[in-house]
FIKOLZA-1660 file (N, C-alpha, C; in steps of 0.1 Angstrom, whole numbers, plus 5000, padded with zeros to 4 digits):
% residues 221
   i   px   py   pz ch aa at
   1 5008 4988 5000  A  M  N
   1 5000 5000 5000  A  M CA
   1 5009 5012 5000  A  M  C
   2 5007 5021 4991  A  S  N
   2 5015 5033 4989  A  S CA
   2 5011 5043 4999  A  S  C
   3 5020 5052 5004  A  E  N
   3 5017 5062 5013  A  E CA
   3 5009 5073 5006  A  E  C
   4 5001 5080 5014  A  R  N
   4 4993 5091 5008  A  R CA
   4 5001 5103 5006  A  R  C
   5 4998 5111 4997  A  T  N
   5 5005 5124 4994  A  T CA
   5 4996 5135 4999  A  T  C
   6 5002 5147 5000  A  E  N
   6 4994 5158 5004  A  E CA
   6 4982 5161 4996  A  E  C
   7 4982 5157 4983  A  S  N
   7 4971 5160 4974  A  S CA
   7 4960 5150 4976  A  S  C
   8 4962 5139 4983  A  Q  N
   8 4952 5129 4985  A  Q CA
   8 4942 5133 4996  A  Q  C
   9 4930 5127 4995  A  A  N
   9 4920 5130 5005  A  A CA
   9 4924 5127 5019  A  A  C
  10 4919 5134 5029  A  P  N
  10 4923 5131 5043  A  P CA
  10 4919 5117 5047  A  P  C
  11 4926 5112 5057  A  L  N
  11 4923 5099 5063  A  L CA
  11 4910 5100 5070  A  L  C
  12 4901 5091 5068  A  R  N
  12 4888 5091 5074  A  R CA
  12 4889 5082 5087  A  R  C
  13 4887 5088 5098  A  V  N
  13 4890 5082 5111  A  V CA
  13 4877 5081 5120  A  V  C
  14 4875 5070 5126  A  V  N
  14 4865 5069 5137  A  V CA
  14 4872 5068 5150  A  V  C
  15 4867 5076 5160  A  V  N
  15 4873 5076 5173  A  V CA
  15 4863 5068 5182  A  V  C
  16 4868 5057 5189  A  A  N
  16 4859 5049 5197  A  A CA
  16 4864 5049 5211  A  A  C
  17 4855 5054 5220  A  D  N
  17 4858 5054 5235  A  D CA
  17 4845 5056 5242  A  D  C
  18 4843 5048 5252  A  D  N
  18 4830 5049 5259  A  D CA
  18 4828 5061 5268  A  D  C
  19 4839 5068 5271  A  Q  N
  19 4839 5080 5279  A  Q CA
  19 4838 5093 5270  A  Q  C
  20 4827 5100 5271  A  A  N
  20 4826 5112 5263  A  A CA
  20 4837 5122 5266  A  A  C
  21 4842 5122 5279  A  A  N
  21 4852 5132 5283  A  A CA
  21 4865 5129 5276  A  A  C
  22 4867 5117 5271  A  V  N
  22 4879 5113 5264  A  V CA
  22 4876 5114 5249  A  V  C
  23 4865 5108 5245  A  R  N
  23 4862 5107 5230  A  R CA
  23 4861 5120 5223  A  R  C
  24 4854 5129 5229  A  E  N
  24 4851 5142 5222  A  E CA
  24 4863 5151 5221  A  E  C
  25 4871 5153 5232  A  P  N
  25 4883 5161 5230  A  P CA
  25 4893 5154 5221  A  P  C
  26 4894 5141 5221  A  L  N
  26 4904 5134 5212  A  L CA
  26 4900 5136 5198  A  L  C
  27 4887 5135 5195  A  A  N
  27 4882 5137 5181  A  A CA
  27 4885 5151 5177  A  A  C
  28 4883 5161 5186  A  A  N
  28 4885 5175 5182  A  A CA
  28 4900 5178 5179  A  A  C
  29 4909 5172 5187  A  V  N
  29 4923 5174 5186  A  V CA
  29 4928 5167 5173  A  V  C
  30 4923 5155 5170  A  L  N
  30 4928 5149 5158  A  L CA
  30 4923 5156 5145  A  L  C
  31 4911 5162 5146  A  A  N
  31 4905 5169 5135  A  A CA
  31 4914 5181 5131  A  A  C
  32 4922 5186 5140  A  L  N
  32 4931 5197 5136  A  L CA
  32 4942 5193 5126  A  L  C
  33 4945 5180 5125  A  A  N
  33 4955 5176 5116  A  A CA
  33 4949 5177 5101  A  A  C
  34 4957 5183 5092  A  E  N
  34 4952 5186 5079  A  E CA
  34 4948 5173 5071  A  E  C
  35 4955 5162 5074  A  D  N
  35 4953 5150 5067  A  D CA
  35 4944 5140 5074  A  D  C
  36 4936 5144 5084  A  I  N
  36 4927 5136 5091  A  I CA
  36 4913 5142 5092  A  I  C
  37 4904 5134 5089  A  D  N
  37 4890 5138 5089  A  D CA
  37 4883 5128 5099  A  D  C
  38 4879 5133 5111  A  V  N
  38 4872 5124 5120  A  V CA
  38 4857 5123 5116  A  V  C
  39 4853 5112 5110  A  V  N
  39 4840 5110 5104  A  V CA
  39 4830 5106 5114  A  V  C
  40 4834 5100 5126  A  A  N
  40 4824 5096 5136  A  A CA
  40 4831 5094 5149  A  A  C
  41 4824 5096 5160  A  A  N
  41 4828 5093 5173  A  A CA
  41 4819 5083 5179  A  A  C
  42 4824 5071 5183  A  A  N
  42 4816 5060 5188  A  A CA
  42 4818 5057 5203  A  A  C
  43 4807 5053 5209  A  A  N
  43 4807 5050 5224  A  A CA
  43 4809 5036 5227  A  A  C
  44 4808 5027 5216  A  D  N
  44 4809 5013 5218  A  D CA
  44 4811 5006 5205  A  D  C
  45 4814 4993 5205  A  G  N
  45 4817 4986 5193  A  G CA
  45 4806 4985 5183  A  G  C
  46 4793 4985 5187  A  T  N
  46 4782 4985 5178  A  T CA
  46 4781 4998 5170  A  T  C
  47 4784 5009 5177  A  E  N
  47 4785 5022 5170  A  E CA
  47 4796 5022 5160  A  E  C
  48 4807 5016 5163  A  V  N
  48 4819 5016 5154  A  V CA
  48 4814 5008 5141  A  V  C
  49 4808 4997 5143  A  L  N
  49 4804 4989 5131  A  L CA
  49 4794 4996 5123  A  L  C
  50 4785 5003 5129  A  T  N
  50 4775 5011 5122  A  T CA
  50 4782 5022 5114  A  T  C
  51 4792 5029 5120  A  A  N
  51 4799 5040 5113  A  A CA
  51 4807 5035 5102  A  A  C
  52 4814 5023 5103  A  V  N
  52 4822 5018 5093  A  V CA
  52 4813 5013 5081  A  V  C
  53 4801 5007 5084  A  A  N
  53 4792 5003 5074  A  A CA
  53 4787 5015 5066  A  A  C
  54 4785 5026 5072  A  A  N
  54 4781 5038 5066  A  A CA
  54 4792 5044 5057  A  A  C
  55 4804 5041 5061  A  G  N
  55 4817 5045 5055  A  G CA
  55 4817 5056 5044  A  G  C
  56 4829 5057 5037  A  P  N
  56 4841 5049 5039  A  P CA
  56 4849 5053 5051  A  P  C
  57 4856 5044 5057  A  V  N
  57 4865 5046 5069  A  V CA
  57 4878 5040 5066  A  V  C
  58 4889 5047 5070  A  D  N
  58 4903 5042 5068  A  D CA
  58 4908 5036 5081  A  D  C
  59 4906 5043 5092  A  V  N
  59 4912 5039 5105  A  V CA
  59 4902 5041 5116  A  V  C
  60 4902 5031 5125  A  V  N
  60 4894 5032 5137  A  V CA
  60 4904 5033 5149  A  V  C
  61 4903 5044 5157  A  L  N
  61 4911 5045 5169  A  L CA
  61 4903 5039 5180  A  L  C
  62 4907 5028 5185  A  M  N
  62 4899 5019 5193  A  M CA
  62 4902 5018 5208  A  M  C
  63 4893 5021 5216  A  D  N
  63 4894 5018 5231  A  D CA
  63 4891 5003 5232  A  D  C
  64 4896 4997 5243  A  L  N
  64 4894 4982 5245  A  L CA
  64 4881 4980 5254  A  L  C
  65 4880 4987 5265  A  R  N
  65 4869 4984 5274  A  R CA
  65 4857 4993 5271  A  R  C
  66 4847 4987 5264  A  M  N
  66 4835 4994 5260  A  M CA
  66 4823 4985 5263  A  M  C
  67 4811 4991 5265  A  P  N
  67 4799 4983 5268  A  P CA
  67 4794 4977 5254  A  P  C
  68 4785 4968 5256  A  R  N
  68 4778 4961 5245  A  R CA
  68 4788 4953 5236  A  R  C
  69 4798 4959 5230  A  M  N
  69 4808 4952 5223  A  M CA
  69 4821 4958 5225  A  M  C
  70 4831 4951 5231  A  D  N
  70 4843 4957 5235  A  D CA
  70 4853 4958 5223  A  D  C
  71 4864 4964 5225  A  G  N
  71 4873 4967 5214  A  G CA
  71 4879 4955 5208  A  G  C
  72 4882 4944 5215  A  I  N
  72 4887 4932 5210  A  I CA
  72 4878 4926 5200  A  I  C
  73 4865 4924 5204  A  E  N
  73 4855 4918 5195  A  E CA
  73 4853 4927 5183  A  E  C
  74 4852 4940 5185  A  T  N
  74 4850 4949 5174  A  T CA
  74 4861 4948 5164  A  T  C
  75 4874 4947 5169  A  T  N
  75 4885 4946 5160  A  T CA
  75 4884 4933 5152  A  T  C
  76 4881 4922 5159  A  R  N
  76 4879 4909 5152  A  R CA
  76 4869 4910 5141  A  R  C
  77 4857 4917 5144  A  R  N
  77 4847 4918 5134  A  R CA
  77 4851 4927 5122  A  R  C
  78 4858 4937 5125  A  L  N
  78 4863 4946 5114  A  L CA
  78 4873 4938 5106  A  L  C
  79 4882 4930 5112  A  S  N
  79 4892 4923 5104  A  S CA
  79 4885 4913 5095  A  S  C
  80 4874 4907 5099  A  E  N
  80 4867 4897 5091  A  E CA
  80 4858 4904 5081  A  E  C
  81 4851 4915 5084  A  E  N
  81 4841 4920 5076  A  E CA
  81 4846 4932 5068  A  E  C
  82 4855 4940 5073  A  H  N
  82 4861 4952 5067  A  H CA
  82 4876 4952 5068  A  H  C
  83 4883 4942 5061  A  P  N
  83 4897 4941 5063  A  P CA
  83 4905 4954 5058  A  P  C
  84 4898 4962 5050  A  E  N
  84 4905 4974 5045  A  E CA
  84 4906 4985 5056  A  E  C
  85 4899 4983 5067  A  V  N
  85 4899 4993 5078  A  V CA
  85 4910 4989 5088  A  V  C
  86 4919 4998 5090  A  A  N
  86 4929 4996 5100  A  A CA
  86 4925 5000 5114  A  A  C
  87 4929 4992 5124  A  V  N
  87 4926 4995 5138  A  V CA
  87 4939 4998 5146  A  V  C
  88 4938 5010 5153  A  V  N
  88 4949 5013 5162  A  V CA
  88 4942 5014 5176  A  V  C
  89 4947 5005 5185  A  V  N
  89 4942 5005 5198  A  V CA
  89 4948 5017 5206  A  V  C
  90 4940 5024 5214  A  L  N
  90 4944 5034 5223  A  L CA
  90 4937 5031 5236  A  L  C
  91 4945 5027 5246  A  T  N
  91 4938 5022 5258  A  T CA
  91 4947 5025 5270  A  T  C
  92 4942 5024 5282  A  T  N
  92 4949 5025 5294  A  T CA
  92 4956 5011 5298  A  T  C
  93 4951 5000 5291  A  F  N
  93 4956 4987 5295  A  F CA
  93 4968 4983 5287  A  F  C
  94 4978 4979 5293  A  A  N
  94 4990 4974 5286  A  A CA
  94 4995 4961 5292  A  A  C
  95 4985 4952 5296  A  D  N
  95 4988 4939 5301  A  D CA
  95 4990 4929 5290  A  D  C
  96 4997 4918 5292  A  D  N
  96 5000 4909 5282  A  D CA
  96 4987 4904 5274  A  D  C
  97 4977 4900 5282  A  D  N
  97 4965 4895 5276  A  D CA
  97 4958 4905 5267  A  D  C
  98 4957 4918 5271  A  S  N
  98 4951 4928 5262  A  S CA
  98 4959 4930 5250  A  S  C
  99 4972 4931 5251  A  I  N
  99 4980 4933 5239  A  I CA
  99 4979 4922 5229  A  I  C
 100 4981 4910 5234  A  L  N
 100 4981 4898 5225  A  L CA
 100 4967 4896 5219  A  L  C
 101 4957 4898 5227  A  A  N
 101 4943 4896 5222  A  A CA
 101 4941 4907 5211  A  A  C
 102 4945 4919 5213  A  A  N
 102 4943 4929 5202  A  A CA
 102 4950 4926 5190  A  A  C
 103 4963 4922 5191  A  L  N
 103 4971 4919 5179  A  L CA
 103 4966 4907 5172  A  L  C
 104 4961 4897 5180  A  S  N
 104 4956 4885 5174  A  S CA
 104 4943 4888 5167  A  S  C
 105 4935 4898 5172  A  A  N
 105 4922 4901 5165  A  A CA
 105 4925 4909 5153  A  A  C
 106 4937 4915 5151  A  G  N
 106 4940 4922 5138  A  G CA
 106 4944 4936 5139  A  G  C
 107 4946 4941 5152  A  A  N
 107 4950 4955 5153  A  A CA
 107 4963 4957 5147  A  A  C
 108 4965 4969 5140  A  R  N
 108 4978 4972 5134  A  R CA
 108 4987 4980 5144  A  R  C
 109 4981 4987 5153  A  G  N
 109 4988 4995 5162  A  G CA
 109 4983 4994 5176  A  G  C
 110 4991 4997 5186  A  Y  N
 110 4987 4996 5200  A  Y CA
 110 4994 5006 5208  A  Y  C
 111 4987 5016 5213  A  L  N
 111 4992 5027 5221  A  L CA
 111 4985 5028 5234  A  L  C
 112 4992 5032 5244  A  T  N
 112 4986 5035 5257  A  T CA
 112 4981 5050 5257  A  T  C
 113 4973 5053 5266  A  K  N
 113 4968 5067 5267  A  K CA
 113 4978 5077 5272  A  K  C
 114 4990 5072 5274  A  N  N
 114 5001 5082 5277  A  N CA
 114 5007 5088 5264  A  N  C
 115 5002 5082 5253  A  A  N
 115 5007 5087 5240  A  A CA
 115 5003 5101 5238  A  A  C
 116 5012 5109 5232  A  G  N
 116 5009 5123 5228  A  G CA
 116 5001 5124 5215  A  G  C
 117 4996 5136 5212  A  R  N
 117 4989 5138 5200  A  R CA
 117 4996 5134 5187  A  R  C
 118 5009 5138 5186  A  Q  N
 118 5017 5134 5175  A  Q CA
 118 5020 5119 5174  A  Q  C
 119 5021 5113 5185  A  D  N
 119 5023 5098 5185  A  D CA
 119 5011 5091 5179  A  D  C
 120 4999 5096 5183  A  I  N
 120 4986 5090 5178  A  I CA
 120 4985 5093 5163  A  I  C
 121 4988 5105 5159  A  I  N
 121 4986 5108 5145  A  I CA
 121 4996 5100 5137  A  I  C
 122 5008 5098 5141  A  R  N
 122 5018 5090 5134  A  R CA
 122 5013 5076 5133  A  R  C
 123 5007 5071 5144  A  A  N
 123 5002 5057 5144  A  A CA
 123 4990 5055 5134  A  A  C
 124 4982 5065 5133  A  I  N
 124 4971 5065 5124  A  I CA
 124 4976 5065 5110  A  I  C
 125 4985 5074 5107  A  R  N
 125 4991 5074 5093  A  R CA
 125 4998 5061 5089  A  R  C
 126 5005 5055 5099  A  A  N
 126 5012 5043 5096  A  A CA
 126 5003 5031 5094  A  A  C
 127 4992 5031 5102  A  A  N
 127 4982 5020 5100  A  A CA
 127 4975 5021 5087  A  A  C
 128 4972 5033 5083  A  A  N
 128 4966 5035 5070  A  A CA
 128 4975 5031 5058  A  A  C
 129 4988 5032 5061  A  A  N
 129 4998 5028 5050  A  A CA
 129 5001 5013 5051  A  A  C
 130 4994 5005 5060  A  G  N
 130 4997 4991 5062  A  G CA
 130 5008 4988 5071  A  G  C
 131 5013 4998 5079  A  Q  N
 131 5024 4995 5088  A  Q CA
 131 5019 4994 5102  A  Q  C
 132 5027 4990 5111  A  S  N
 132 5024 4988 5125  A  S CA
 132 5031 4997 5134  A  S  C
 133 5025 5002 5145  A  V  N
 133 5031 5010 5155  A  V CA
 133 5028 5005 5168  A  V  C
 134 5038 5001 5176  A  L  N
 134 5036 4997 5190  A  L CA
 134 5044 5007 5199  A  L  C
 135 5038 5013 5209  A  D  N
 135 5046 5022 5217  A  D CA
 135 5056 5014 5225  A  D  C
 136 5065 5021 5231  A  R  N
 136 5077 5015 5238  A  R CA
 136 5072 5005 5249  A  R  C
 137 5062 5010 5257  A  E  N
 137 5057 5002 5268  A  E CA
 137 5052 4988 5263  A  E  C
 138 5044 4989 5252  A  V  N
 138 5039 4977 5246  A  V CA
 138 5050 4968 5240  A  V  C
 139 5059 4973 5234  A  Q  N
 139 5071 4965 5229  A  Q CA
 139 5078 4958 5240  A  Q  C
 140 5080 4966 5251  A  N  N
 140 5086 4960 5263  A  N CA
 140 5078 4949 5269  A  N  C
 141 5065 4950 5269  A  R  N
 141 5057 4940 5274  A  R CA
 141 5057 4927 5265  A  R  C
 142 5058 4929 5252  A  L  N
 142 5059 4917 5243  A  L CA
 142 5072 4910 5245  A  L  C
 143 5083 4918 5247  A  L  N
 143 5096 4912 5249  A  L CA
 143 5096 4905 5262  A  L  C
 144 5090 4911 5273  A  A  N
 144 5090 4904 5286  A  A CA
 144 5081 4892 5285  A  A  C
 145 5071 4892 5277  A  S  N
 145 5063 4880 5276  A  S CA
 145 5071 4868 5270  A  S  C
 146 5079 4871 5260  A  V  N
 146 5088 4861 5254  A  V CA
 146 5097 4855 5265  A  V  C
 147 5103 4864 5273  A  R  N
 147 5113 4860 5283  A  R CA
 147 5106 4852 5295  A  R  C
 148 5094 4856 5299  A  T  N
 148 5088 4849 5310  A  T CA
 148 5079 4837 5306  A  T  C
 149 5076 4835 5293  A  K  N
 149 5069 4824 5289  A  K CA
 149 5077 4817 5278  A  K  C
 150 5088 4811 5282  A  P  N
 150 5098 4806 5272  A  P CA
 150 5094 4793 5265  A  P  C
 151 5085 4785 5270  A  A  N
 151 5083 4772 5265  A  A CA
 151 5080 4772 5250  A  A  C
 152 5070 4779 5246  A  A  N
 152 5066 4779 5232  A  A CA
 152 5076 4787 5223  A  A  C
 153 5079 4800 5227  A  P  N
 153 5088 4808 5219  A  P CA
 153 5102 4802 5217  A  P  C
 154 5107 4795 5227  A  E  N
 154 5121 4789 5226  A  E CA
 154 5122 4777 5217  A  E  C
 155 5110 4772 5213  A  Q  N
 155 5111 4761 5203  A  Q CA
 155 5117 4766 5190  A  Q  C
 156 5127 4759 5185  A  P  N
 156 5133 4764 5172  A  P CA
 156 5123 4762 5161  A  P  C
 157 5124 4771 5151  A  L  N
 157 5116 4770 5139  A  L CA
 157 5120 4757 5132  A  L  C
 158 5110 4750 5127  A  P  N
 158 5113 4737 5120  A  P CA
 158 5122 4740 5107  A  P  C
 159 5130 4730 5104  A  E  N
 159 5140 4732 5093  A  E CA
 159 5132 4732 5079  A  E  C
 160 5120 4726 5079  A  D  N
 160 5113 4726 5066  A  D CA
 160 5105 4738 5063  A  D  C
 161 5107 4749 5072  A  I  N
 161 5100 4762 5068  A  I CA
 161 5108 4768 5056  A  I  C
 162 5100 4772 5047  A  T  N
 162 5106 4777 5034  A  T CA
 162 5110 4792 5037  A  T  C
 163 5118 4797 5027  A  R  N
 163 5123 4811 5028  A  R CA
 163 5111 4820 5028  A  R  C
 164 5101 4817 5020  A  R  N
 164 5089 4826 5019  A  R CA
 164 5081 4826 5032  A  R  C
 165 5080 4814 5038  A  E  N
 165 5073 4813 5051  A  E CA
 165 5080 4821 5062  A  E  C
 166 5093 4820 5061  A  R  N
 166 5101 4828 5071  A  R CA
 166 5099 4843 5069  A  R  C
 167 5098 4847 5056  A  E  N
 167 5095 4861 5053  A  E CA
 167 5082 4866 5058  A  E  C
 168 5072 4857 5056  A  V  N
 168 5058 4860 5061  A  V CA
 168 5058 4861 5076  A  V  C
 169 5065 4852 5083  A  L  N
 169 5066 4852 5098  A  L CA
 169 5072 4865 5103  A  L  C
 170 5083 4869 5096  A  T  N
 170 5090 4882 5099  A  T CA
 170 5080 4894 5098  A  T  C
 171 5072 4894 5088  A  L  N
 171 5063 4905 5086  A  L CA
 171 5051 4905 5096  A  L  C
 172 5047 4893 5099  A  I  N
 172 5037 4891 5110  A  I CA
 172 5042 4897 5123  A  I  C
 173 5055 4894 5126  A  G  N
 173 5062 4899 5138  A  G CA
 173 5062 4914 5138  A  G  C
 174 5062 4920 5126  A  Q  N
 174 5063 4935 5126  A  Q CA
 174 5049 4941 5127  A  Q  C
 175 5039 4932 5128  A  G  N
 175 5025 4936 5130  A  G CA
 175 5017 4939 5117  A  G  C
 176 5022 4934 5106  A  L  N
 176 5016 4937 5093  A  L CA
 176 5004 4928 5091  A  L  C
 177 4993 4933 5086  A  P  N
 177 4981 4924 5082  A  P CA
 177 4984 4917 5069  A  P  C
 178 4976 4908 5065  A  N  N
 178 4978 4900 5053  A  N CA
 178 4979 4908 5040  A  N  C
 179 4971 4919 5039  A  R  N
 179 4971 4927 5027  A  R CA
 179 4985 4934 5026  A  R  C
 180 4990 4939 5036  A  A  N
 180 5003 4946 5036  A  A CA
 180 5014 4936 5033  A  A  C
 181 5013 4924 5039  A  I  N
 181 5023 4914 5036  A  I CA
 181 5023 4910 5021  A  I  C
 182 5011 4909 5016  A  A  N
 182 5010 4906 5001  A  A CA
 182 5016 4916 4993  A  A  C
 183 5014 4929 4996  A  E  N
 183 5020 4940 4988  A  E CA
 183 5035 4940 4989  A  E  C
 184 5040 4938 5001  A  K  N
 184 5055 4938 5003  A  K CA
 184 5062 4927 4996  A  K  C
 185 5055 4915 4995  A  L  N
 185 5061 4904 4989  A  L CA
 185 5057 4902 4974  A  L  C
 186 5048 4911 4970  A  F  N
 186 5043 4910 4956  A  F CA
 186 5036 4897 4953  A  F  C
 187 5028 4893 4962  A  I  N
 187 5020 4881 4960  A  I CA
 187 5006 4884 4964  A  I  C
 188 4996 4874 4962  A  S  N
 188 4982 4877 4965  A  S CA
 188 4980 4874 4979  A  S  C
 189 4968 4880 4984  A  E  N
 189 4965 4877 4998  A  E CA
 189 4961 4862 5000  A  E  C
 190 4956 4856 4990  A  A  N
 190 4953 4841 4991  A  A CA
 190 4966 4833 4993  A  A  C
 191 4976 4838 4986  A  T  N
 191 4989 4831 4987  A  T CA
 191 4995 4833 5001  A  T  C
 192 4993 4845 5006  A  V  N
 192 4998 4848 5020  A  V CA
 192 4991 4839 5030  A  V  C
 193 4978 4837 5028  A  K  N
 193 4970 4829 5037  A  K CA
 193 4975 4814 5036  A  K  C
 194 4978 4810 5024  A  T  N
 194 4984 4796 5023  A  T CA
 194 4997 4795 5030  A  T  C
 195 5006 4804 5029  A  H  N
 195 5019 4804 5036  A  H CA
 195 5017 4804 5051  A  H  C
 196 5007 4812 5055  A  I  N
 196 5004 4813 5070  A  I CA
 196 4999 4799 5075  A  I  C
 197 4990 4793 5068  A  N  N
 197 4984 4781 5072  A  N CA
 197 4995 4770 5072  A  N  C
 198 5004 4770 5062  A  N  N
 198 5015 4760 5062  A  N CA
 198 5025 4763 5074  A  N  C
 199 5028 4775 5076  A  L  N
 199 5037 4779 5086  A  L CA
 199 5032 4776 5100  A  L  C
 200 5019 4779 5102  A  F  N
 200 5013 4776 5115  A  F CA
 200 5013 4761 5118  A  F  C
 201 5010 4753 5108  A  A  N
 201 5010 4738 5109  A  A CA
 201 5023 4733 5112  A  A  C
 202 5034 4737 5105  A  K  N
 202 5047 4732 5106  A  K CA
 202 5053 4736 5120  A  K  C
 203 5051 4748 5124  A  A  N
 203 5057 4753 5136  A  A CA
 203 5049 4752 5149  A  A  C
 204 5036 4747 5147  A  G  N
 204 5028 4745 5159  A  G CA
 204 5024 4759 5165  A  G  C
 205 5022 4769 5156  A  I  N
 205 5018 4782 5160  A  I CA
 205 5003 4783 5162  A  I  C
 206 4998 4787 5173  A  R  N
 206 4984 4787 5176  A  R CA
 206 4976 4798 5169  A  R  C
 207 4981 4810 5169  A  D  N
 207 4974 4821 5164  A  D CA
 207 4983 4832 5161  A  D  C
 208 4978 4844 5156  A  R  N
 208 4987 4855 5152  A  R CA
 208 4995 4860 5163  A  R  C
 209 4989 4861 5175  A  A  N
 209 4997 4866 5187  A  A CA
 209 5009 4857 5190  A  A  C
 210 5006 4844 5189  A  D  N
 210 5017 4834 5191  A  D CA
 210 5028 4836 5180  A  D  C
 211 5023 4839 5168  A  A  N
 211 5033 4841 5157  A  A CA
 211 5042 4853 5160  A  A  C
 212 5036 4864 5166  A  V  N
 212 5044 4875 5169  A  V CA
 212 5055 4872 5179  A  V  C
 213 5051 4864 5190  A  R  N
 213 5061 4860 5200  A  R CA
 213 5072 4851 5194  A  R  C
 214 5068 4842 5185  A  R  N
 214 5078 4833 5179  A  R CA
 214 5087 4841 5170  A  R  C
 215 5082 4851 5163  A  A  N
 215 5091 4859 5154  A  A CA
 215 5101 4867 5162  A  A  C
 216 5096 4872 5174  A  I  N
 216 5105 4880 5183  A  I CA
 216 5116 4871 5188  A  I  C
 217 5111 4859 5193  A  A  N
 217 5121 4849 5199  A  A CA
 217 5131 4844 5189  A  A  C
 218 5127 4843 5176  A  A  N
 218 5136 4838 5166  A  A CA
 218 5145 4849 5161  A  A  C
 219 5144 4861 5166  A  G  N
 219 5152 4872 5161  A  G CA
 219 5149 4877 5147  A  G  C
 220 5136 4876 5143  A  L  N
 220 5132 4880 5130  A  L CA
 220 5127 4894 5130  A  L  C
 221 5125 4900 5141  A  T  N
 221 5119 4914 5141  A  T CA
 221 5129 4923 5149  A  T  C
% end
C-alpha cells in the first residue's frame, strides 16, 4: 500500500471510546490535523460497526473496554468484515492478555493513553499505510512475555520452513496484516494465507499473537 500524498483525501477516522470526556476532546484534537477527517465518534463497538458500514472509513482509533461490544471483539469483526479498515488501539491497558488479544484480533497499532497527539497521528498514518506502530511500553511487554513464557517461543523453527514462510513470519512479527504482507512480497492475499496456514501447521503456532512471539524469539523482528 503506497503512502498518501498531500494531494490525496484526508484519512477518514472513527474515534471509539465509551467516555465522552475522552472521546470528544480526542476527536477534536485529531481533526486539527490537515490529513485527518474524524468522520464519527463511537461510544461502543456496535456504533463503530455502524459507522464503518456507513463508511468509507480508513482507520478506527479503538478503546478496549467498552459496553455492548468491546474493542477486541469489534477489532475481530472489522478484520473479518472490513479488512480494508485499520485498527489502532488506544487504551489504558498494557497487560499481556490485552496486547496479545488485540494483535491477534487484527489491530495494526497499540498505544497507551500516555501517547501524545503526534504519536497518535503517526500511528494512524502508519496504520493507513499498512504499517504497525507499538509504543515502547507495549514493545517491552511483548519482549517480557517472550522471556517469562519461554516454552513455546524457545522452540526452534522447523527446518522445513521455506524462505517465503520465514519472510511471512517476519512481517507478521512486525504487525503487518495479510494485505500489507501481500503487497510487500508482491503476492496475492490468498497466497499469503496459504503460507500462513502451512507455517502455523509446521511450527505449531496457535494464532497470530503466538506468531508475533515466535518471530521475536527467533530474532526475526
